[in-house]
N, C-alpha and C positions, 0 to 999 in steps of 0.2 A: 315563285322565282327563281333565276338563273343560277345553275350552279357555276361561279367564277372558275373553280380548278378545273373541272369537267370543259369548262369553254375553252380554256387553255391550253387543256390538253389536244383539242380539238385544232386549234392553231398550230399547234407546234406538230402535229403528224402523232402523238404519243400513241400509243395503244395497238399501234398499225398490225397486220399480221405479222406475224413471227418474232414480236417483241413481248415483253412482257415488263409491267409499271409499278412503280409501287405505290400507285392510287389503289389497291386490291380490285375487289369488284368492277369499278369504274372502267378498269382497262378494258375486262371482257365485253361490257357492252359497250365501251368505244371500238374494240374491233368490230364487235358485231353491225354497230351501228355506219362504220365506214364502207361494210362491206355489200351491207342492203341498201345505203344512202351514198352512192359515189358521187352523186350531183352536189347532194350538200358539201360533202369534203371540198369539191372544187370551187364551190360558191364562196365559202370562206376562204380559201386562197384567193380566190379572186378580190374578195374587201381588203385582206393583208399585202399581199403582192400583185399589186397592183400591177405591174407589168403584163403578169400573167407568167412570169418563167416559173417553173415546177422548181422548187428549192425545197430541203427539209434539212433534218438532225440526222445527224448518223447516227448508226443501232446505240452504238454505249451513252448514247444522252436520251434515245427515244425510249427506252426501257426505263428511265427514272421517271416518267411522269413530266409535263409540263414545267409544275411550277420548278417542282426540285430539280431540271434541266438546268433552268434559267440560274436559279441561285448557286447549281455545284458551277459554270459556266463563271459565273461573276466571283466565287468563291476561290477558282483555281486562278483566272486572271490578277485578283487584290494579291493572293499568294505570292506568284510568281513576281508582281511588280515588287510587292516587298522587300524578294529575296534574290533583287535587282539584277534578276535573269535578261535574256534578250528577250524580247516579245515573240512568241511563237516558240520557244525552247521547251517549255512547257506541255504546252498544248500535244506536243510530240511523246511525250513520255508515260503514257500508258492509258487507262480507260478514262473516263470522266464518271467522279464520283459524287453523293449527294455530299453538302457540308458539312461539318461534325454540329452535332447536336447542341455543344456550346457554345457556339457562336451566333453572332447578329445575321450568317446569310442562311441560319437554317429558318423554313418557312414557319414552326413552329414559336419563333421568336419575335414573328411581327407584332411590335406592339398596337396595334390594331386589330389586330386578329388575323389569321390567317385569308380569310374567304375575304375580306376588302380588299388587301394589299392584291392578293389575286386579279380581283377585279378592275385596280389599279395598273396595274402589268398588262391588261387585255387593253383598257383605255391609251396605256402606254403605244401598244403595238399598233392600234388604229389610225393614231394620230401621225405616228411615225409612215406608216403605209400612205396617208395621204397627205405625206409632202409633198411629193410633186406634183399636187394640184390636178390630179388628171379626174379626180372621182368630181365630174361635176352633177348637176339635175339628171340630164339624161343616164348620166353613167349609174347613179344612185337609183334611177328608177330600173333600170336592169337588173343590178345588183337583187334590189327587191324583190321584182318576178322572180328570179332563180332559187333568192331564198323559200320564197312562198310555194315553188314547185318541186321544192328538195324535201319536203317534209320533215323540217330539220326541228318544226314547232314551233308554236307560235310566240313565247318568252323568246327566245333565242333571236328569231326571226323581228319581233319588234325592238329587241336593245339593239340589235345590230345597225338598222333603220336608224333608229334615235341618234346612235354613235355617228352617224355617217353624216345626220343632218346636224348635228351640233355642233359651232362652234370649237374648235381645239383651242381648250384651256391650259395654254401650260403654267402658267402660273400655280394653278390646281391640283397637274400633275406633281410640280415639281415640291409645292406643297405637301403633297401625298404620301413623299418619299420622307420619314421620318427621323431616319438615322443613316449614319454613313454607307453601310451596308447596303441600304435600301435604295439608296441614291447610284452605286453601283450595278444592281439587278435591276432597275429602272431604265438605265442607258444600255445591259446587254439585251433587255426584252426587244428596245425600239430597233437596237443593231440587227436583231435577229430579224426583224419582221423587215425590211429592206436590204436591199444592196446599193450602198452609196458609190453608184458609178454616173451620176449626176450632179450638177451643181446643184440645184433644191434639193437632192436626199441628202447629200452631203455638209449642205449649209445648214440643215435641219440639227443632223448630230453634232455638228461643231456647235452649235447654236445650246443643243440640250447640254452639252458636255460641260460650256461656259456657265451654262444656269444654275447646272449642279455641282460646280465648282470642284470635278474631276484635273488633276493634274493630270497634264498630256501625255506623262509616259504611262499612267493607268491606263488611258483611252487607248494609247497605244497595244497594251497586251489587252484589253478586251475585245477591240479590234482583230489580232492575230488569234487569239482564242475561239472567238467566234466563227472566222474565217477556216480556220482547223474542225468545224464540226460540221460545219452547213455542205450540205451532196448535192451535185444536180438532181 
């Protein structure tokens, strides 16, 4: 079986050289994987960041690991929203921290289990990356070929190819976010996967926010917090 949390780390570039991750032994293995298999890292980025632009997380987010980084961003945006701050104000006030253990944002608090929700976040990121419709049959074959050549592993390769071929089921994604905190995390993960500089991407994120019933002001805080964390 695939390791959803490890895959989420790979998607976000966590465990990259020069960083440390709360994932323990996973971080070291992922660092070595990135060094030995740069093509695999590039192939995953191609799946998620369809335009091919190189984007990643700032160092203070990378060190947390993929799932904790998403949870930390979502928690920070939510706290800033509740405190009535101006969007983006809180994002400049210090390093990103993991959410407290006693909040619904902490990965261990996921009612369906940490691994299952990590898989939901992976699927949400893939769905967002497909929002502009650029991944047609020819592009899927191209990506599948790159994945095969990369040595990423048959299970992960098969999972990614299947997800690319599967119609996006927005209803299932929405239903998989069982708590208010998970809804914020789902949108945060989706926003991390794409840059909403086109109508399709912006339209998808607006639709997702509406289906998740997120207040506009909270969405503004998520957008600002993520924008401060993304680096070229």
